[in-house]
PDB file of N, CA, C, O and CB in Angstrom:
ATOM      1  N   MET A   1      53.382   6.857 -76.815  1.00  0.00           N
ATOM      2  CA  MET A   1      53.253   7.864 -77.847  1.00  0.00           C
ATOM      3  C   MET A   1      51.858   7.822 -78.464  1.00  0.00           C
ATOM      4  O   MET A   1      51.252   8.868 -78.698  1.00  0.00           O
ATOM      5  CB  MET A   1      54.321   7.665 -78.922  1.00  0.00           C
ATOM      6  N   LYS A   2      51.342   6.608 -78.731  1.00  0.00           N
ATOM      7  CA  LYS A   2      50.037   6.463 -79.350  1.00  0.00           C
ATOM      8  C   LYS A   2      48.935   7.040 -78.456  1.00  0.00           C
ATOM      9  O   LYS A   2      48.014   7.691 -78.950  1.00  0.00           O
ATOM     10  CB  LYS A   2      49.759   4.993 -79.653  1.00  0.00           C
ATOM     11  N   GLN A   3      49.027   6.805 -77.152  1.00  0.00           N
ATOM     12  CA  GLN A   3      48.043   7.333 -76.212  1.00  0.00           C
ATOM     13  C   GLN A   3      48.046   8.861 -76.220  1.00  0.00           C
ATOM     14  O   GLN A   3      46.996   9.495 -76.117  1.00  0.00           O
ATOM     15  CB  GLN A   3      48.322   6.810 -74.795  1.00  0.00           C
ATOM     16  N   HIS A   4      49.230   9.437 -76.344  1.00  0.00           N
ATOM     17  CA  HIS A   4      49.354  10.894 -76.378  1.00  0.00           C
ATOM     18  C   HIS A   4      48.661  11.471 -77.613  1.00  0.00           C
ATOM     19  O   HIS A   4      47.986  12.497 -77.531  1.00  0.00           O
ATOM     20  CB  HIS A   4      50.837  11.308 -76.359  1.00  0.00           C
ATOM     21  N   VAL A   5      48.832  10.806 -78.751  1.00  0.00           N
ATOM     22  CA  VAL A   5      48.205  11.254 -79.998  1.00  0.00           C
ATOM     23  C   VAL A   5      46.684  11.143 -79.893  1.00  0.00           C
ATOM     24  O   VAL A   5      45.970  12.061 -80.294  1.00  0.00           O
ATOM     25  CB  VAL A   5      48.724  10.425 -81.201  1.00  0.00           C
ATOM     26  N   ILE A   6      46.192  10.046 -79.365  1.00  0.00           N
ATOM     27  CA  ILE A   6      44.747   9.842 -79.209  1.00  0.00           C
ATOM     28  C   ILE A   6      44.172  10.901 -78.274  1.00  0.00           C
ATOM     29  O   ILE A   6      43.110  11.459 -78.548  1.00  0.00           O
ATOM     30  CB  ILE A   6      44.445   8.419 -78.666  1.00  0.00           C
ATOM     31  N   ARG A   7      44.857  11.175 -77.185  1.00  0.00           N
ATOM     32  CA  ARG A   7      44.404  12.182 -76.225  1.00  0.00           C
ATOM     33  C   ARG A   7      44.374  13.561 -76.868  1.00  0.00           C
ATOM     34  O   ARG A   7      43.425  14.319 -76.670  1.00  0.00           O
ATOM     35  CB  ARG A   7      45.311  12.195 -74.984  1.00  0.00           C
ATOM     36  N   THR A   8      45.401  13.886 -77.632  1.00  0.00           N
ATOM     37  CA  THR A   8      45.473  15.183 -78.290  1.00  0.00           C
ATOM     38  C   THR A   8      44.369  15.333 -79.332  1.00  0.00           C
ATOM     39  O   THR A   8      43.779  16.407 -79.452  1.00  0.00           O
ATOM     40  CB  THR A   8      46.841  15.371 -78.939  1.00  0.00           C
ATOM     41  N   LEU A   9      44.084  14.278 -80.084  1.00  0.00           N
ATOM     42  CA  LEU A   9      43.005  14.322 -81.066  1.00  0.00           C
ATOM     43  C   LEU A   9      41.650  14.511 -80.388  1.00  0.00           C
ATOM     44  O   LEU A   9      40.793  15.233 -80.897  1.00  0.00           O
ATOM     45  CB  LEU A   9      43.000  13.043 -81.906  1.00  0.00           C
ATOM     46  N   GLY A  10      41.463  13.873 -79.257  1.00  0.00           N
ATOM     47  CA  GLY A  10      40.222  14.034 -78.496  1.00  0.00           C
ATOM     48  C   GLY A  10      40.044  15.458 -78.002  1.00  0.00           C
ATOM     49  O   GLY A  10      38.944  16.009 -78.045  1.00  0.00           O
ATOM     50  N   GLN A  11      41.126  16.043 -77.538  1.00  0.00           N
ATOM     51  CA  GLN A  11      41.070  17.437 -77.079  1.00  0.00           C
ATOM     52  C   GLN A  11      40.808  18.379 -78.245  1.00  0.00           C
ATOM     53  O   GLN A  11      40.068  19.351 -78.100  1.00  0.00           O
ATOM     54  CB  GLN A  11      42.379  17.827 -76.370  1.00  0.00           C
ATOM     55  N   ALA A  12      41.405  18.103 -79.397  1.00  0.00           N
ATOM     56  CA  ALA A  12      41.187  18.933 -80.585  1.00  0.00           C
ATOM     57  C   ALA A  12      39.728  18.855 -81.026  1.00  0.00           C
ATOM     58  O   ALA A  12      39.127  19.868 -81.382  1.00  0.00           O
ATOM     59  CB  ALA A  12      42.119  18.493 -81.738  1.00  0.00           C
ATOM     60  N   LYS A  13      39.162  17.648 -81.001  1.00  0.00           N
ATOM     61  CA  LYS A  13      37.754  17.470 -81.370  1.00  0.00           C
ATOM     62  C   LYS A  13      36.859  18.257 -80.431  1.00  0.00           C
ATOM     63  O   LYS A  13      35.932  18.938 -80.869  1.00  0.00           O
ATOM     64  CB  LYS A  13      37.367  15.980 -81.349  1.00  0.00           C
ATOM     65  N   ARG A  14      37.136  18.161 -79.146  1.00  0.00           N
ATOM     66  CA  ARG A  14      36.323  18.881 -78.166  1.00  0.00           C
ATOM     67  C   ARG A  14      36.425  20.386 -78.373  1.00  0.00           C
ATOM     68  O   ARG A  14      35.427  21.095 -78.251  1.00  0.00           O
ATOM     69  CB  ARG A  14      36.753  18.515 -76.742  1.00  0.00           C
ATOM     70  N   LEU A  15      37.604  20.875 -78.680  1.00  0.00           N
ATOM     71  CA  LEU A  15      37.792  22.303 -78.926  1.00  0.00           C
ATOM     72  C   LEU A  15      37.010  22.744 -80.162  1.00  0.00           C
ATOM     73  O   LEU A  15      36.349  23.782 -80.141  1.00  0.00           O
ATOM     74  CB  LEU A  15      39.286  22.630 -79.096  1.00  0.00           C
ATOM     75  N   ILE A  16      37.084  21.965 -81.229  1.00  0.00           N
ATOM     76  CA  ILE A  16      36.369  22.308 -82.468  1.00  0.00           C
ATOM     77  C   ILE A  16      34.866  22.306 -82.233  1.00  0.00           C
ATOM     78  O   ILE A  16      34.171  23.213 -82.691  1.00  0.00           O
ATOM     79  CB  ILE A  16      36.731  21.321 -83.599  1.00  0.00           C
ATOM     80  N   VAL A  17      34.354  21.308 -81.531  1.00  0.00           N
ATOM     81  CA  VAL A  17      32.920  21.232 -81.235  1.00  0.00           C
ATOM     82  C   VAL A  17      32.500  22.411 -80.364  1.00  0.00           C
ATOM     83  O   VAL A  17      31.439  22.995 -80.587  1.00  0.00           O
ATOM     84  CB  VAL A  17      32.574  19.897 -80.535  1.00  0.00           C
ATOM     85  N   THR A  18      33.309  22.765 -79.385  1.00  0.00           N
ATOM     86  CA  THR A  18      32.998  23.878 -78.487  1.00  0.00           C
ATOM     87  C   THR A  18      32.952  25.197 -79.243  1.00  0.00           C
ATOM     88  O   THR A  18      31.999  25.964 -79.100  1.00  0.00           O
ATOM     89  CB  THR A  18      34.026  23.958 -77.358  1.00  0.00           C
ATOM     90  N   VAL A  19      33.969  25.463 -80.040  1.00  0.00           N
ATOM     91  CA  VAL A  19      34.018  26.730 -80.782  1.00  0.00           C
ATOM     92  C   VAL A  19      32.873  26.803 -81.789  1.00  0.00           C
ATOM     93  O   VAL A  19      32.206  27.832 -81.892  1.00  0.00           O
ATOM     94  CB  VAL A  19      35.377  26.887 -81.508  1.00  0.00           C
ATOM     95  N   THR A  20      32.644  25.738 -82.520  1.00  0.00           N
ATOM     96  CA  THR A  20      31.575  25.725 -83.518  1.00  0.00           C
ATOM     97  C   THR A  20      30.208  25.855 -82.853  1.00  0.00           C
ATOM     98  O   THR A  20      29.376  26.648 -83.295  1.00  0.00           O
ATOM     99  CB  THR A  20      31.637  24.438 -84.354  1.00  0.00           C
ATOM    100  N   GLY A  21      29.976  25.093 -81.809  1.00  0.00           N
ATOM    101  CA  GLY A  21      28.693  25.143 -81.106  1.00  0.00           C
ATOM    102  C   GLY A  21      28.412  26.507 -80.501  1.00  0.00           C
ATOM    103  O   GLY A  21      27.294  27.012 -80.590  1.00  0.00           O
ATOM    104  N   CYS A  22      29.428  27.104 -79.886  1.00  0.00           N
ATOM    105  CA  CYS A  22      29.257  28.441 -79.300  1.00  0.00           C
ATOM    106  C   CYS A  22      28.982  29.486 -80.378  1.00  0.00           C
ATOM    107  O   CYS A  22      28.158  30.380 -80.185  1.00  0.00           O
ATOM    108  CB  CYS A  22      30.503  28.836 -78.495  1.00  0.00           C
ATOM    109  N   THR A  23      29.667  29.372 -81.500  1.00  0.00           N
ATOM    110  CA  THR A  23      29.456  30.316 -82.598  1.00  0.00           C
ATOM    111  C   THR A  23      28.034  30.218 -83.135  1.00  0.00           C
ATOM    112  O   THR A  23      27.375  31.237 -83.344  1.00  0.00           O
ATOM    113  CB  THR A  23      30.465  30.061 -83.726  1.00  0.00           C
ATOM    114  N   VAL A  24      27.561  29.000 -83.358  1.00  0.00           N
ATOM    115  CA  VAL A  24      26.198  28.805 -83.860  1.00  0.00           C
ATOM    116  C   VAL A  24      25.186  29.286 -82.823  1.00  0.00           C
ATOM    117  O   VAL A  24      24.191  29.917 -83.182  1.00  0.00           O
ATOM    118  CB  VAL A  24      25.947  27.314 -84.208  1.00  0.00           C
ATOM    119  N   LEU A  25      25.422  28.999 -81.550  1.00  0.00           N
ATOM    120  CA  LEU A  25      24.512  29.417 -80.493  1.00  0.00           C
ATOM    121  C   LEU A  25      24.440  30.939 -80.394  1.00  0.00           C
ATOM    122  O   LEU A  25      23.350  31.500 -80.279  1.00  0.00           O
ATOM    123  CB  LEU A  25      24.947  28.824 -79.157  1.00  0.00           C
ATOM    124  N   VAL A  26      25.580  31.603 -80.439  1.00  0.00           N
ATOM    125  CA  VAL A  26      25.605  33.083 -80.371  1.00  0.00           C
ATOM    126  C   VAL A  26      24.904  33.673 -81.595  1.00  0.00           C
ATOM    127  O   VAL A  26      24.178  34.660 -81.474  1.00  0.00           O
ATOM    128  CB  VAL A  26      27.077  33.615 -80.284  1.00  0.00           C
ATOM    129  N   ALA A  27      25.115  33.080 -82.768  1.00  0.00           N
ATOM    130  CA  ALA A  27      24.429  33.552 -83.969  1.00  0.00           C
ATOM    131  C   ALA A  27      22.919  33.401 -83.807  1.00  0.00           C
ATOM    132  O   ALA A  27      22.163  34.288 -84.202  1.00  0.00           O
ATOM    133  CB  ALA A  27      24.918  32.780 -85.214  1.00  0.00           C
ATOM    134  N   GLY A  28      22.480  32.297 -83.235  1.00  0.00           N
ATOM    135  CA  GLY A  28      21.051  32.082 -83.000  1.00  0.00           C
ATOM    136  C   GLY A  28      20.478  33.077 -82.013  1.00  0.00           C
ATOM    137  O   GLY A  28      19.364  33.566 -82.200  1.00  0.00           O
ATOM    138  N   ILE A  29      21.222  33.381 -80.971  1.00  0.00           N
ATOM    139  CA  ILE A  29      20.761  34.366 -79.992  1.00  0.00           C
ATOM    140  C   ILE A  29      20.664  35.741 -80.645  1.00  0.00           C
ATOM    141  O   ILE A  29      19.725  36.492 -80.382  1.00  0.00           O
ATOM    142  CB  ILE A  29      21.710  34.412 -78.770  1.00  0.00           C
ATOM    143  N   ALA A  30      21.628  36.070 -81.490  1.00  0.00           N
ATOM    144  CA  ALA A  30      21.582  37.344 -82.214  1.00  0.00           C
ATOM    145  C   ALA A  30      20.362  37.406 -83.125  1.00  0.00           C
ATOM    146  O   ALA A  30      19.792  38.475 -83.342  1.00  0.00           O
ATOM    147  CB  ALA A  30      22.867  37.543 -83.036  1.00  0.00           C
ATOM    148  N   MET A  31      19.966  36.251 -83.656  1.00  0.00           N
ATOM    149  CA  MET A  31      18.816  36.212 -84.552  1.00  0.00           C
ATOM    150  C   MET A  31      17.492  36.439 -83.826  1.00  0.00           C
ATOM    151  O   MET A  31      16.453  36.592 -84.468  1.00  0.00           O
ATOM    152  CB  MET A  31      18.776  34.889 -85.272  1.00  0.00           C
ATOM    153  N   LEU A  32      17.519  36.462 -82.509  1.00  0.00           N
ATOM    154  CA  LEU A  32      16.305  36.799 -81.777  1.00  0.00           C
ATOM    155  C   LEU A  32      15.900  38.244 -82.035  1.00  0.00           C
ATOM    156  O   LEU A  32      14.713  38.569 -82.024  1.00  0.00           O
ATOM    157  CB  LEU A  32      16.502  36.564 -80.279  1.00  0.00           C
ATOM    158  N   VAL A  33      16.888  39.115 -82.269  1.00  0.00           N
ATOM    159  CA  VAL A  33      16.602  40.523 -82.551  1.00  0.00           C
ATOM    160  C   VAL A  33      16.914  40.896 -83.997  1.00  0.00           C
ATOM    161  O   VAL A  33      16.457  41.932 -84.480  1.00  0.00           O
ATOM    162  CB  VAL A  33      17.396  41.414 -81.612  1.00  0.00           C
ATOM    163  N   LEU A  34      17.678  40.073 -84.685  1.00  0.00           N
ATOM    164  CA  LEU A  34      18.002  40.286 -86.084  1.00  0.00           C
ATOM    165  C   LEU A  34      17.188  39.317 -86.935  1.00  0.00           C
ATOM    166  O   LEU A  34      16.672  38.323 -86.424  1.00  0.00           O
ATOM    167  CB  LEU A  34      19.522  40.107 -86.337  1.00  0.00           C
ATOM    168  N   PRO A  35      17.071  39.602 -88.229  1.00  0.00           N
ATOM    169  CA  PRO A  35      16.334  38.658 -89.072  1.00  0.00           C
ATOM    170  C   PRO A  35      17.072  37.329 -89.191  1.00  0.00           C
ATOM    171  O   PRO A  35      18.288  37.290 -89.381  1.00  0.00           O
ATOM    172  CB  PRO A  35      16.104  39.255 -90.462  1.00  0.00           C
ATOM    173  N   GLY A  36      16.331  36.268 -89.080  1.00  0.00           N
ATOM    174  CA  GLY A  36      16.926  34.940 -89.211  1.00  0.00           C
ATOM    175  C   GLY A  36      16.131  33.902 -88.450  1.00  0.00           C
ATOM    176  O   GLY A  36      15.285  34.250 -87.626  1.00  0.00           O
ATOM    177  N   PRO A  37      16.389  32.639 -88.711  1.00  0.00           N
ATOM    178  CA  PRO A  37      15.633  31.538 -88.093  1.00  0.00           C
ATOM    179  C   PRO A  37      16.206  31.126 -86.735  1.00  0.00           C
ATOM    180  O   PRO A  37      16.772  30.041 -86.596  1.00  0.00           O
ATOM    181  CB  PRO A  37      15.615  30.330 -89.025  1.00  0.00           C
ATOM    182  N   ALA A  38      16.057  31.987 -85.750  1.00  0.00           N
ATOM    183  CA  ALA A  38      16.616  31.714 -84.424  1.00  0.00           C
ATOM    184  C   ALA A  38      16.077  30.423 -83.830  1.00  0.00           C
ATOM    185  O   ALA A  38      16.799  29.716 -83.128  1.00  0.00           O
ATOM    186  CB  ALA A  38      16.322  32.866 -83.485  1.00  0.00           C
ATOM    187  N   ILE A  39      14.819  30.109 -84.102  1.00  0.00           N
ATOM    188  CA  ILE A  39      14.194  28.927 -83.516  1.00  0.00           C
ATOM    189  C   ILE A  39      14.823  27.637 -84.047  1.00  0.00           C
ATOM    190  O   ILE A  39      14.660  26.576 -83.443  1.00  0.00           O
ATOM    191  CB  ILE A  39      12.691  28.931 -83.799  1.00  0.00           C
ATOM    192  N   VAL A  40      15.529  27.718 -85.158  1.00  0.00           N
ATOM    193  CA  VAL A  40      16.228  26.564 -85.725  1.00  0.00           C
ATOM    194  C   VAL A  40      17.700  26.579 -85.321  1.00  0.00           C
ATOM    195  O   VAL A  40      18.273  25.534 -85.011  1.00  0.00           O
ATOM    196  CB  VAL A  40      16.096  26.553 -87.261  1.00  0.00           C
ATOM    197  N   VAL A  41      18.305  27.754 -85.325  1.00  0.00           N
ATOM    198  CA  VAL A  41      19.744  27.873 -85.110  1.00  0.00           C
ATOM    199  C   VAL A  41      20.132  27.632 -83.648  1.00  0.00           C
ATOM    200  O   VAL A  41      21.152  26.997 -83.380  1.00  0.00           O
ATOM    201  CB  VAL A  41      20.219  29.248 -85.549  1.00  0.00           C
ATOM    202  N   ILE A  42      19.342  28.125 -82.711  1.00  0.00           N
ATOM    203  CA  ILE A  42      19.669  27.933 -81.287  1.00  0.00           C
ATOM    204  C   ILE A  42      19.683  26.445 -80.917  1.00  0.00           C
ATOM    205  O   ILE A  42      20.653  25.989 -80.312  1.00  0.00           O
ATOM    206  CB  ILE A  42      18.654  28.687 -80.397  1.00  0.00           C
ATOM    207  N   PRO A  43      18.652  25.677 -81.254  1.00  0.00           N
ATOM    208  CA  PRO A  43      18.735  24.239 -80.954  1.00  0.00           C
ATOM    209  C   PRO A  43      19.880  23.537 -81.686  1.00  0.00           C
ATOM    210  O   PRO A  43      20.443  22.572 -81.169  1.00  0.00           O
ATOM    211  CB  PRO A  43      17.428  23.567 -81.312  1.00  0.00           C
ATOM    212  N   ALA A  44      20.225  24.009 -82.878  1.00  0.00           N
ATOM    213  CA  ALA A  44      21.353  23.395 -83.606  1.00  0.00           C
ATOM    214  C   ALA A  44      22.659  23.623 -82.847  1.00  0.00           C
ATOM    215  O   ALA A  44      23.472  22.707 -82.717  1.00  0.00           O
ATOM    216  CB  ALA A  44      21.463  23.976 -85.045  1.00  0.00           C
ATOM    217  N   GLY A  45      22.857  24.833 -82.351  1.00  0.00           N
ATOM    218  CA  GLY A  45      24.057  25.113 -81.564  1.00  0.00           C
ATOM    219  C   GLY A  45      24.093  24.302 -80.280  1.00  0.00           C
ATOM    220  O   GLY A  45      25.139  23.782 -79.891  1.00  0.00           O
ATOM    221  N   LEU A  46      22.943  24.199 -79.626  1.00  0.00           N
ATOM    222  CA  LEU A  46      22.875  23.390 -78.406  1.00  0.00           C
ATOM    223  C   LEU A  46      23.106  21.913 -78.702  1.00  0.00           C
ATOM    224  O   LEU A  46      23.721  21.205 -77.904  1.00  0.00           O
ATOM    225  CB  LEU A  46      21.521  23.576 -77.723  1.00  0.00           C
ATOM    226  N   ALA A  47      22.617  21.451 -79.842  1.00  0.00           N
ATOM    227  CA  ALA A  47      22.828  20.048 -80.209  1.00  0.00           C
ATOM    228  C   ALA A  47      24.314  19.758 -80.407  1.00  0.00           C
ATOM    229  O   ALA A  47      24.805  18.705 -80.003  1.00  0.00           O
ATOM    230  CB  ALA A  47      22.045  19.700 -81.488  1.00  0.00           C
ATOM    231  N   LEU A  48      25.020  20.689 -81.025  1.00  0.00           N
ATOM    232  CA  LEU A  48      26.473  20.526 -81.174  1.00  0.00           C
ATOM    233  C   LEU A  48      27.152  20.473 -79.808  1.00  0.00           C
ATOM    234  O   LEU A  48      27.970  19.593 -79.543  1.00  0.00           O
ATOM    235  CB  LEU A  48      27.066  21.676 -82.018  1.00  0.00           C
ATOM    236  N   LEU A  49      26.806  21.419 -78.955  1.00  0.00           N
ATOM    237  CA  LEU A  49      27.420  21.461 -77.626  1.00  0.00           C
ATOM    238  C   LEU A  49      27.015  20.264 -76.770  1.00  0.00           C
ATOM    239  O   LEU A  49      27.781  19.824 -75.912  1.00  0.00           O
ATOM    240  CB  LEU A  49      27.040  22.753 -76.914  1.00  0.00           C
ATOM    241  N   ALA A  50      25.817  19.738 -77.001  1.00  0.00           N
ATOM    242  CA  ALA A  50      25.323  18.599 -76.218  1.00  0.00           C
ATOM    243  C   ALA A  50      26.117  17.326 -76.471  1.00  0.00           C
ATOM    244  O   ALA A  50      26.054  16.388 -75.677  1.00  0.00           O
ATOM    245  CB  ALA A  50      23.864  18.351 -76.532  1.00  0.00           C
ATOM    246  N   THR A  51      26.866  17.285 -77.572  1.00  0.00           N
ATOM    247  CA  THR A  51      27.692  16.107 -77.818  1.00  0.00           C
ATOM    248  C   THR A  51      28.872  16.037 -76.858  1.00  0.00           C
ATOM    249  O   THR A  51      29.481  14.980 -76.690  1.00  0.00           O
ATOM    250  CB  THR A  51      28.192  16.108 -79.253  1.00  0.00           C
ATOM    251  N   GLU A  52      29.195  17.169 -76.225  1.00  0.00           N
ATOM    252  CA  GLU A  52      30.347  17.213 -75.322  1.00  0.00           C
ATOM    253  C   GLU A  52      30.005  17.632 -73.888  1.00  0.00           C
ATOM    254  O   GLU A  52      30.750  17.319 -72.960  1.00  0.00           O
ATOM    255  CB  GLU A  52      31.371  18.153 -75.873  1.00  0.00           C
ATOM    256  N   PHE A  53      28.877  18.342 -73.702  1.00  0.00           N
ATOM    257  CA  PHE A  53      28.580  18.919 -72.390  1.00  0.00           C
ATOM    258  C   PHE A  53      27.192  18.527 -71.910  1.00  0.00           C
ATOM    259  O   PHE A  53      26.224  18.605 -72.667  1.00  0.00           O
ATOM    260  CB  PHE A  53      28.701  20.437 -72.438  1.00  0.00           C
ATOM    261  N   ILE A  54      27.094  18.108 -70.663  1.00  0.00           N
ATOM    262  CA  ILE A  54      25.824  17.701 -70.076  1.00  0.00           C
ATOM    263  C   ILE A  54      24.904  18.905 -69.905  1.00  0.00           C
ATOM    264  O   ILE A  54      23.700  18.779 -70.127  1.00  0.00           O
ATOM    265  CB  ILE A  54      26.052  17.007 -68.725  1.00  0.00           C
ATOM    266  N   TRP A  55      25.430  20.075 -69.515  1.00  0.00           N
ATOM    267  CA  TRP A  55      24.597  21.251 -69.323  1.00  0.00           C
ATOM    268  C   TRP A  55      23.890  21.631 -70.625  1.00  0.00           C
ATOM    269  O   TRP A  55      22.741  22.072 -70.596  1.00  0.00           O
ATOM    270  CB  TRP A  55      25.441  22.425 -68.810  1.00  0.00           C
ATOM    271  N   ALA A  56      24.557  21.467 -71.750  1.00  0.00           N
ATOM    272  CA  ALA A  56      23.950  21.797 -73.037  1.00  0.00           C
ATOM    273  C   ALA A  56      22.862  20.786 -73.382  1.00  0.00           C
ATOM    274  O   ALA A  56      21.842  21.148 -73.968  1.00  0.00           O
ATOM    275  CB  ALA A  56      25.018  21.837 -74.147  1.00  0.00           C
ATOM    276  N   ARG A  57      23.074  19.528 -73.024  1.00  0.00           N
ATOM    277  CA  ARG A  57      22.068  18.488 -73.267  1.00  0.00           C
ATOM    278  C   ARG A  57      20.795  18.795 -72.484  1.00  0.00           C
ATOM    279  O   ARG A  57      19.691  18.667 -73.013  1.00  0.00           O
ATOM    280  CB  ARG A  57      22.617  17.091 -72.877  1.00  0.00           C
ATOM    281  N   LYS A  58      20.951  19.203 -71.216  1.00  0.00           N
ATOM    282  CA  LYS A  58      19.786  19.531 -70.394  1.00  0.00           C
ATOM    283  C   LYS A  58      19.071  20.766 -70.930  1.00  0.00           C
ATOM    284  O   LYS A  58      17.841  20.803 -70.969  1.00  0.00           O
ATOM    285  CB  LYS A  58      20.205  19.756 -68.936  1.00  0.00           C
ATOM    286  N   LEU A  59      19.830  21.771 -71.340  1.00  0.00           N
ATOM    287  CA  LEU A  59      19.236  22.986 -71.892  1.00  0.00           C
ATOM    288  C   LEU A  59      18.532  22.694 -73.213  1.00  0.00           C
ATOM    289  O   LEU A  59      17.483  23.273 -73.492  1.00  0.00           O
ATOM    290  CB  LEU A  59      20.308  24.065 -72.091  1.00  0.00           C
ATOM    291  N   LEU A  60      19.084  21.819 -74.017  1.00  0.00           N
ATOM    292  CA  LEU A  60      18.458  21.435 -75.282  1.00  0.00           C
ATOM    293  C   LEU A  60      17.112  20.764 -75.031  1.00  0.00           C
ATOM    294  O   LEU A  60      16.145  21.026 -75.745  1.00  0.00           O
ATOM    295  CB  LEU A  60      19.382  20.497 -76.079  1.00  0.00           C
ATOM    296  N   ILE A  61      17.047  19.914 -74.037  1.00  0.00           N
ATOM    297  CA  ILE A  61      15.780  19.266 -73.690  1.00  0.00           C
ATOM    298  C   ILE A  61      14.754  20.304 -73.271  1.00  0.00           C
ATOM    299  O   ILE A  61      13.592  20.217 -73.667  1.00  0.00           O
ATOM    300  CB  ILE A  61      15.984  18.235 -72.565  1.00  0.00           C
ATOM    301  N   THR A  62      15.163  21.282 -72.479  1.00  0.00           N
ATOM    302  CA  THR A  62      14.267  22.349 -72.046  1.00  0.00           C
ATOM    303  C   THR A  62      13.763  23.159 -73.241  1.00  0.00           C
ATOM    304  O   THR A  62      12.574  23.463 -73.331  1.00  0.00           O
ATOM    305  CB  THR A  62      14.977  23.269 -71.044  1.00  0.00           C
ATOM    306  N   VAL A  63      14.659  23.503 -74.148  1.00  0.00           N
ATOM    307  CA  VAL A  63      14.270  24.270 -75.338  1.00  0.00           C
ATOM    308  C   VAL A  63      13.298  23.476 -76.191  1.00  0.00           C
ATOM    309  O   VAL A  63      12.311  24.028 -76.677  1.00  0.00           O
ATOM    310  CB  VAL A  63      15.507  24.654 -76.168  1.00  0.00           C
ATOM    311  N   LYS A  64      13.561  22.189 -76.380  1.00  0.00           N
ATOM    312  CA  LYS A  64      12.646  21.349 -77.157  1.00  0.00           C
ATOM    313  C   LYS A  64      11.263  21.301 -76.524  1.00  0.00           C
ATOM    314  O   LYS A  64      10.252  21.355 -77.224  1.00  0.00           O
ATOM    315  CB  LYS A  64      13.207  19.933 -77.290  1.00  0.00           C
ATOM    316  N   GLU A  65      11.218  21.201 -75.201  1.00  0.00           N
ATOM    317  CA  GLU A  65       9.929  21.161 -74.506  1.00  0.00           C
ATOM    318  C   GLU A  65       9.168  22.467 -74.683  1.00  0.00           C
ATOM    319  O   GLU A  65       7.955  22.457 -74.889  1.00  0.00           O
ATOM    320  CB  GLU A  65      10.133  20.872 -73.017  1.00  0.00           C
ATOM    321  N   ARG A  66       9.872  23.589 -74.604  1.00  0.00           N
ATOM    322  CA  ARG A  66       9.209  24.887 -74.779  1.00  0.00           C
ATOM    323  C   ARG A  66       8.710  25.068 -76.204  1.00  0.00           C
ATOM    324  O   ARG A  66       7.612  25.583 -76.416  1.00  0.00           O
ATOM    325  CB  ARG A  66      10.161  26.026 -74.416  1.00  0.00           C
ATOM    326  N   ILE A  67       9.496  24.656 -77.168  1.00  0.00           N
ATOM    327  CA  ILE A  67       9.066  24.762 -78.557  1.00  0.00           C
ATOM    328  C   ILE A  67       7.823  23.906 -78.781  1.00  0.00           C
ATOM    329  O   ILE A  67       6.882  24.327 -79.455  1.00  0.00           O
ATOM    330  CB  ILE A  67      10.202  24.334 -79.517  1.00  0.00           C
ATOM    331  N   GLU A  68       7.826  22.712 -78.215  1.00  0.00           N
ATOM    332  CA  GLU A  68       6.677  21.820 -78.366  1.00  0.00           C
ATOM    333  C   GLU A  68       5.438  22.402 -77.691  1.00  0.00           C
ATOM    334  O   GLU A  68       4.339  22.291 -78.234  1.00  0.00           O
ATOM    335  CB  GLU A  68       6.994  20.437 -77.784  1.00  0.00           C
ATOM    336  N   SER A  69       5.591  23.018 -76.522  1.00  0.00           N
ATOM    337  CA  SER A  69       4.428  23.604 -75.842  1.00  0.00           C
ATOM    338  C   SER A  69       3.876  24.795 -76.612  1.00  0.00           C
ATOM    339  O   SER A  69       2.663  25.001 -76.645  1.00  0.00           O
ATOM    340  CB  SER A  69       4.800  24.035 -74.421  1.00  0.00           C
ATOM    341  N   VAL A  70       4.756  25.584 -77.236  1.00  0.00           N
ATOM    342  CA  VAL A  70       4.302  26.707 -78.061  1.00  0.00           C
ATOM    343  C   VAL A  70       3.593  26.176 -79.306  1.00  0.00           C
ATOM    344  O   VAL A  70       2.580  26.729 -79.734  1.00  0.00           O
ATOM    345  CB  VAL A  70       5.497  27.620 -78.461  1.00  0.00           C
ATOM    346  N   ARG A  71       4.120  25.124 -79.870  1.00  0.00           N
ATOM    347  CA  ARG A  71       3.523  24.520 -81.066  1.00  0.00           C
ATOM    348  C   ARG A  71       2.117  23.993 -80.759  1.00  0.00           C
ATOM    349  O   ARG A  71       1.204  24.148 -81.570  1.00  0.00           O
ATOM    350  CB  ARG A  71       4.420  23.374 -81.600  1.00  0.00           C
ATOM    351  N   LYS A  72       1.945  23.371 -79.588  1.00  0.00           N
ATOM    352  CA  LYS A  72       0.638  22.833 -79.221  1.00  0.00           C
ATOM    353  C   LYS A  72      -0.362  23.929 -78.891  1.00  0.00           C
ATOM    354  O   LYS A  72      -1.564  23.753 -79.088  1.00  0.00           O
ATOM    355  CB  LYS A  72       0.774  21.898 -78.042  1.00  0.00           C
ATOM    356  N   ALA A  73       0.131  25.072 -78.384  1.00  0.00           N
ATOM    357  CA  ALA A  73      -0.744  26.172 -77.999  1.00  0.00           C
ATOM    358  C   ALA A  73      -1.353  26.847 -79.217  1.00  0.00           C
ATOM    359  O   ALA A  73      -2.414  27.462 -79.118  1.00  0.00           O
ATOM    360  CB  ALA A  73       0.021  27.190 -77.169  1.00  0.00           C
ATOM    361  N   HIS A  74      -0.700  26.740 -80.355  1.00  0.00           N
ATOM    362  CA  HIS A  74      -1.211  27.419 -81.558  1.00  0.00           C
ATOM    363  C   HIS A  74      -1.855  26.442 -82.428  1.00  0.00           C
ATOM    364  O   HIS A  74      -2.354  26.800 -83.495  1.00  0.00           O
ATOM    365  CB  HIS A  74      -0.124  28.141 -82.317  1.00  0.00           C
TER     366      HIS A  74
END
């Protein structure tokens, strides 16, 4: 019974992180054309998703590298 509860809590955590991360990421993408700090919100959404997904971790690294290269260019 205890293992079942632990497994269910883990799945609930993953679901909450996924929904929250996707929501923040979509809001950040919308901010590319709408007013708002997209350059802050998109990495925040990816950081949330990166706690659970490897693809998000890799994409976050790519975004950080691009932001850093733009920062150095100016």
